N, C-alpha and C positions, 0 to 999 in steps of 0.2 A: 636653331637648328642650323647645323654647318654642312655644308655639302661639300662631298670629297669626289676626286676624279674618278671615273668609271675603271673598274676591277674586271678581269674577264670571268673569274667565278668567286663568290662569297661562299665560306662552307662554315657552316654553325655547327659546333662541337668539335673539340679538340681531344677526342677519345681515339682507341685504335683506328676506327673506322674513317672518321674525319682527317687523321693524321695520313692515313694511307692514301686517300685521295688527294691531299696536298702535295705528298711527295710525289707520286705519279704526274699529278699537273707540272709541277715544278721540274721534274725532269723532263718534260717533254716541253719546256720553254713557255709554259702558260703562266699568266699572272694570276694569282689568287691571295686571298686574305682568309686567315684561320681565326675565328673568336668563339670565346668560350666564357661562360658566365662564371665559371669557377675562379678563385684568385690565384690558386695553385692547384696542382697536381694531387690527385688524393692517394694518400699512401695505404691504399686497401689492395690485397690480393684477390681481386674480385674473379675475373676471368681468367684462370691460369692455364689452360689446355691449350699447347699450341699444334695444331693438327699437321701432317707432312705436306699437305697441299698449298698452306701457307707457307712453310719454309721455302717451297720452290718458287711461290711468289716473291718472296723476300729475295730468294736469289735471282730472279729476274731484274729486280729493281736494284739488285747491288748490296744490299745490306744482310744479308745471312749470316755473315761470319760475326757480326756482333751480337746477333740474337744466339748463336749457337755456343759462344762464350759464356754469355750469362746465364743459359737455361739449363736444366737437367734433364735427363733422360726420364721417359716414362716407358718402364720395360713390361708393364702388365699389372693385373690387379688380382689381389687374394680375397677370397670372400668365404664368409664363415656365416652360418646360421643355426642360432640357438647354441652358438660356441662351437659348433663342428665345421671344420673346413670341408668346402667345396672344391671343385675342379679349379684348378689357376687358369687364369685367362692370362696368355702372352700375345702381347701387342706386337705380333711378328708379322711382316711384309715381305713381299718377293724380292729378291736381292737386286733387280732393277731399279727398284724404287730408289731414290738417291738419300731420302731423309726418314728418320724416323718420328715418334711421338716424343713430344717435349713438355714441361712444365716450365713455365714462366710467369712471375706476378704481374698483373695489368699494369701497376705502374712502372715496370721495368719496360714493358713492349713500349707504352708510350714514350718512355725516356729515349729509347731508341730510335723510334720514329721521329721524335722530336729533333735530336741531336742530326739526324740525316738529313731532316727537311733546312735546318740551320745551314748546311752545305750552300743552298741554293738561295741564301739571303733570305731566307723566309723565318718568322717566328708566331707564335701563338699571341694574339692579343687578349690576354686574360681580365678576367673582371669585365667583361665586356657581353652584353646581351642582346640577343634578338629580339625587338619587342613587336615587330610588323613589317610588313611587306606587300607590295603590289607589283603585277607583272602587266607587261602589254606586249606587243608585238616584238618588240626591239629588245626588251631586257626586264629587269627586276630591280624596283627600287626598294631599298631595307631600312629599316627604321634600328638604331642601335643605342643603347645607353653605355658609355663607357664605364671604367672603374671611379672615374671622379665624379660622376653623375650627369656629365656632359652627353646632350644628345647630337647624334651624328647621322646623316642620310648617306648612304651608298647606293650607286648605280652599278648593275653587275649584269653582264650579260647572262649568267645562269646563276641559280641560287641551290645550294646541296645542303640538306637537313641532316646531318649525322649527332642530332641532339638528343637521343637517348628515348626512352620508353614515353617519356611525356613531353615528347617533341613541339615544341612551339610551330616548328615548319611543316609537321602534319596537322596541327590543328589548325595553321592558317589556312591551307588547302581546302581544310573541311574533309579531309579523305574518312572514310569508314575504316575502322579498327576492330573488327569483329573478333569475338573468342570468348575465352573464359577465364576462370581462377581456381587455382587450388586453395581448396579451405585450410591445410596445413600449413603452419609457419615453423621455418628451420631457424637455426643459428648458426654463424660462421665465428670462428677463432682462428687466429694465425699464431701460432704457437711452436716451442720447441718441445718434441718427445723424447723423452729417456726411455726406449723399448728395442728390444734386438729383433725386430721385423726386419727382412730383407731389404737392401736400400734400392730405390727406384721403382718400389711397387706401391701402387695405390692400396688402399686397405677398405674393405666394405663389410660391415658386420650388421647382422639384422637379428631381431627377436621375433618370432613368430608366437601369436596369442593362440588361445585353445581352437578358435575359428580359423586358424591359417594364415589370417591376415598380419601385416606387418605392424606392429606397436611400437616397435624402437629402432632405431638406425643409427649408425655412425660411419661416416665416410672420411678417409683422410689421404690428402693429395700431397705427395712430396714438392718440397720447393727448394730452391738454391739455399743452401747454408746448413750447418752441422745440424741434424736431426731436427730440421725444420718441416713442418707441414700446417696446410690451411685443412681444418677438420669442421665439419659440418653434421648436425643433428637436429633433432625436433627440438622444439623449445619446452621448458618446463612452465609451468601454469602462470609463474608470477612475471614472465617476460613476455606473455601473448600481447599482441596490440592489435587485436580485431577491432578494437573500438575506435582505431583510427586508420585501420587498413586502406580503408578506399581512399584514393586521391581525389582531387577536383575533376579530372578527367575521366573516373570511374576505373581508371588502370591501377591495382593492385601489383606492382612487380618490384623487386629489388629491394636494396636495403633500405630499411626503415627508421625513422628516428625513434627518439627514446633510448631507456637504458639498453646497452648491449650486454650478453652475458660475460660473468666475471670467470677469473681462471677456476673457482670452484664448481661453477656450474658444468665447465668443459670436463673437469675432473670427475665429476659425477658420472658423466657418460661414458669416459674412459672406464672407470672403475665398473659399470654394467657390462660394457660391451666389447672392450678391447680384447684380443684374442691372447695377448700376453700382458702381463704387468707392465703399465705405463705411468709415467710421471710427466706433467705438462708443466711447463715453465715459461718465462719469458713472453707472455701475452703481448702482442705488439698492436693488435687491433679485434675487435669483434662487432658483430652486430646481429640482429635478427633481420631475417628477408622473407619475403612471400614472392610466390611464383603464378605469373599469367602465361596464356596462349592466346596471341592475337596475331593477326596479320593485315595490314592495309589491303584496300579494294585496288590501289595500283600504286605503281611506284614513283609514278613523276605526272605532273600536270602541267602542261607548256614547257616553261623553261626552268620550274623547280623539282627538284628531284628528293627523294628520301632513301635512305640505305640504313644498315643495321638495326638496332633496336628501334629506331625511328619507323621501321618499316616490318619488323616481325620480333615477336619476344615469346620465347617458349621454356620449357624447364633445362637446367645445366645439364641434364643427361648426355653422355659424351661430348661433352665440350663443344659443340657445335654452333653457340650463338656469336662469339666474337670473329670466329673464322670465317663464317658464313656472312658476316657484315664485311670483313676485310675483303671477301671475294666479290661483294656488291660494288664498294668503292674503286676496287680494281678494274671490274668490267665497267664501270662509268666511266673513269678518269681516261681511258685510251680513247674512249669515243668522243668524250668533251672536247679534248685535246685537237683530234681531228675535225671537228666541227667549227672550233674558233680557228684553225689555221686555213680552212677553206677547202680543205680536200675531201670532205665528206657527202654521200648523199643524203639528203634532207631527212630519210627514214632511218638514218643510223641511229639517233637518240632515242627513237621510239622504241628500238630492240633491247635497251636496256630492261625495261619492263616486260617485253616478251621473253627475254632470256631469263632473267633474276626471279621476277614473280613466283612461276613455277616450282623454282629450287626453294623460296621461301614457304610454300606450302607443303611442299613435301618434308622439308626440316621441322617445321611445326609438327606435322601429325605423326612424324615418324619419334619426336623426342616425347610428346604425350604418350604415346603406346610405350616405350620403353621406361618412361617415369613409372607407368601402371603395373607394367608386366615385367621390366628388367630386360636388357639387352640380350639375354639368353634366350627369351621368349622368340626372338626373330626368327621365322620361318626359313630364310635362307641359309646356307652352309656357312661355317665360321669365316673361311676365307673372303668371301663376298661380304658378309658384315663387317670385317675389319677394313678392307679396301673402301667399305662407304662411309664408315665411321672415320676414315682418315680423308674424306672428302676427294677421292681419286676416281670415283665413279661418276661424278658429276660431268655432264655434258650437255651439249647445246645442238644435237640433232633436231632437224626440222625449223631450225632457226631460221628467221628470214633472211640472213648473213650467212648462211651455208647454202641454202638452196637444195633441190632434189638431187639425191645421189646419182653419180655417173653411172652408166650402165657398165658393169664388169669392173669398176674401179673402188667400190666402197664394199668389199665383201666382208664376211663377218671373221676372215681369218688376219684381220690386222684392224689398227685405229682408223675409223670411219671419219669423213668431214662432221665436225661437231664436236667429237671425243677429245679428250685430254692428249697432248702430244708427249708421249713415254720418253725418257731419258735413255742415254745409252753411253757406253763408253769406249776405248778404244779406236778413236777416231785419230789420225796423224797427217801433219801438214808436210810441207816440203822443208819447214824451217823449224817448228818448235820439236824439242829433242824428245818430249814427254807426250804419251797420248793424252787427247782431250774428250770431255764428256761433249753429249750434243748439246746440252745446256751451257757450256762456256761459248758456243756458236750463237746462241740466243739472248744471252745476256745483255742486258740494257741495248734492245733493240726495238723496233715495232714490228712491224710484219716481216717474217722472214720465209723467202720462197728456198724450198731444199729439193734440189734435183738430183736424183739417183739414177745413176749411170747404167745399171745392169751389168751380168757378170756375160764372160764368153759364151756364147751359145744362145744367149739370152733374147728375146725379141729387143731390137734397138741397139744391143750389144752395148760395149762400155763406151764407144766413141762419142755417142749423143752430140751428132754437129750441129744439133738444132738448139741447144742448150743456150747459147749466146742470144740467140733471138727470144727465145722464151723470157731469157733476163729482159732484155728490151722492151718486151711485151709489158712485163710486170713496172719495169720503172716508168714508161710512159702513160700509161693506165693509171698507176699511184702520185705520177707527179713526183717520182724520185723516192718514193717513202717506205719501198721493198728493198729488203737487202736479199741476196742471192749467195748460196753457198751449192755446191756441187760436191756429192759423195759417190766415192767410186769403189767398188767391191775390192778386196785385195787380189781378187783374181784377174782385176782388169790387165791387159797388156803393159809391159812397162814404157813408159812415158805417155801412157794415156792422160789425157788432160793436161798435158804441159804447155799446150799450146793455147789453153782458155786464157781470156782475161778474167774469169770470176775466181774467187776463193776455191780450190780444191781439196777435198780431204780424203782420204783411204779409210774405207773398214774394216780394221786390220783382224778383227775378231769377230766379223761378221755380225755384231751385234744390232746394228740399226737394221740391216736386213731381216733380221728375227723379230726384232720389236715392232717393226713397222709392215711386216711381212711384203717386203720389196722384192718385186721380181720383173726384170726387164726396166725399161725406163717410165719412171715415176715423178709426179710432180707431187710436193707436199706444201700449202701453204699454211703456214702457222701465224696465228694472230699473234698480237702483242700480249695478250694474258695466257698464251701457252695452250690454244686449243686449235684444231687443225678447222681452216676455211675450206679446204679442198684437198681432194685426193685423185688425182689424175694420171690414168695408166692406159694409154700412153697418154702423154700432153700434148696438147696442140696449143697454138697460140690463140686461138679463137675461145676454145674452152678456159683457159687461164684469164683472158681477158674477161668472159663473161662472168666469172665467179668474184674478179677484183672489183667489178662494176658494181657488185652488192652492197660494196662499202665505199668505195672511192669514185667521186665525180671529177672527171679530169677537167 
């Protein structure tokens, strides 16, 4: 057994969730190691849907361009029942949302994150398996087996399990993982289809039996490449794996071993259900898979955390799984970074479970309902359903990091503390010739304090002489970890803000004022993960300090 030096964070699992955690930690100057038992990246298009909220996260991290260039747009879904076309689902979002829906094979997502991680001098330790760990008051001691068979002992301050549905970290903690499994089995295939269906649309074709139940289904999701789709359907009898479905830990989920479907199996389904003649070719990979729905009883125990499939598994309906896991990792990583740097309140890390487990519970429940009844059966209006599927309605109102709403400041006509911070355009500075987006100001930063100056005749006016003092309060309480920007309405008097030592931007098109329902002097504190910690109107140094003190310990 070889002992190594202590590392800040050990991450088990190098899928999209583990890599997101690693990138965010390294971006913030935190040392980490990423180990994965697989010798190489799997070439499977497993999770392919990229939600708009994930693209916003990647924007904040600085890697969204690579994803946009590699992905293809998802414009909507065409639905057919017994050969008859049903109303088309358009994946349309409000114009202020900066990104749409996209499709990208999971191995491409992992490649992009892996290459971005390499910029910080970190790499995945392939063929290295976590086989055990023990934690104490000061850290975690983990036992690894490397690709050569050598055993290694690693001491870390924290351990993060992103090691999938059969997580060794979850088992090592003894976490409950309650839920159930669907009896049906499905097959997947990555193929090229020669047909004349509209580009950018998924296809769902179902057959209903005499009793009205679905007895046959075909789902086709477009992928990058000419005529390329990931298709799924029910398995034929000769490919069923029921005899070996349950793994050693009782979780039947994901890709199964054994024979995968051949091109002829997939062609048979297309011949039965495809709405137009289709010929499949160039089979890249195929598999049989099963679905469970489970969630852990807690996301953390002491210095050990679980995220992604290690914490929650559910039907692939709506492409929620990987995207939810990425948000788990992003939420956890900025908190770990603050804790390691010594600027966080002791309660900060406990908020990971408080904030993310309710999200996991909701996603598991919703995807199970949608798998059984269809997204169309959702009782909410289509616009709300679309925003929820895009993961843009997720928020943390009531979180211990947010605190109670300030009287008169968290009204229903704008984002409240705990809500996602929306984007907007039309911001101009003194030097940049072209307007900026608000997300340009937030990118590659931690907490950001946005101070809105108010318009002529509004309370506080545009002068806002106390803004430098508010910025100083934020700087002092956070030990310099909060950046500050001032936004002034276009109606502000000429020269307003020129004497400030803070960055000043003008809301030329009034988009910031509309999106944030900003009237008069208002302070918006934006967390590193793009959610509002506070909305203070009008702001005072004492109120701002009390909100910051929920996170920072000076």
